[in-house]
N, C-alpha and C positions, 0 to 999 in steps of 0.2 A: 458499082457494087456487084452487079450481075456478071460482068466480065471477070471480076476477081473470083467469083464462085465457080465459073466455068473453068478457069485456069486451075483451081484447086481440084476439081473433079478430074481434069485431064492428068494432073500430076499424080493423083491417087491411082488412076488406071495404069500409068506407066510404072509406078512403084510396086504394084501387085501383079503377079503373072495372071494371064488369062486362064479361066477355068479349063478350057480345052487343052492348054499347054500342060497344066497340072495333071489332067486325066491321062494325057499321052505319056507323061513321065511315069505315072503310077502303073499304067499298063505295061510299059517296058520293064519296070522293076519286077512286077508280078511274073512276067514271062521269064525273066532271068532266074528268079527263085524257083519256078516250076522246072525249068531246064536243069538247074543245078541239082534239085532233088531227084529228078529222073535219072541223072547220070551217076548218082551215088550208088555204090555197090550195096546190095541188100545185106542186112545184118552185119555190116562192117563195124567192128568194135562195139558190138551190142549183143548181149546174150540174154535170152528171155528167162533163164533160170539163175541169174546172178543177183545176189542181194548185197548191196553195198552198205556196210554197217558203220554207224557212227556211235560213239559212246556219249554224245551230248544231246542228240536230237530226239531219240525215242528210248523208251525203257527196254530193258533186256528181254522181257517176255514178249514184247512186240515182235522182235526178230525171231524168237523161238516159234511163235505161232505162225509167222509169215513163212518161215522155212518149212514148217509142217504142211502148209497149204501148197507150197511150191513142190514139195516131195510128192504130194497126191497128184498134182497136175503133170509134172515132168519126170517123175521117178528119179530125179537127180537135182541137186541144188549146189550152187557154188557160192560160198561166203567170201566176201571181199572186204578188206579194211586197210587203213593206213594208220601208222603211228600208234597213239594210245588206244585206238579202237580195236587193235589186234587182240588184246585181252578179252574184249567183249565177244569177238568171233570165236575164240577158243572156248569160252564159257558156253556159248550157244551150241557149238559143235559137241561139247561134252554132254550137255543136257540131251541133245538129240541122240547121241550114242548110248547114254544110260537108259533112255526110254526105248531103246531097240529100234529106233526109226532110222538110224544112220550107221554106216560103217566107215572106218578109216580107209582112205585111198592111199596106195603107196606111190 
């Protein structure tokens, strides 16, 4: 009975990787992620003054108020949308324009 228990313990040790092995793999993965992030170009495909509008996630005036805050911080805001949300972007832009907070860019 004791010999069988020892065999089961040895089988479990073989089935599960050693903690040191797991830590080594985790360290390698973390180093790879850090290197990948350091090699990325700063602000690539990212603008701090861009608002991506959805017509299903937030109400209209959420985007109006957000655009007002962005205008205060950055003096310029870019509204972005796809598909059915384009109508929401146009409405937000018209509200900002009618309030004198924005002008049309050519």
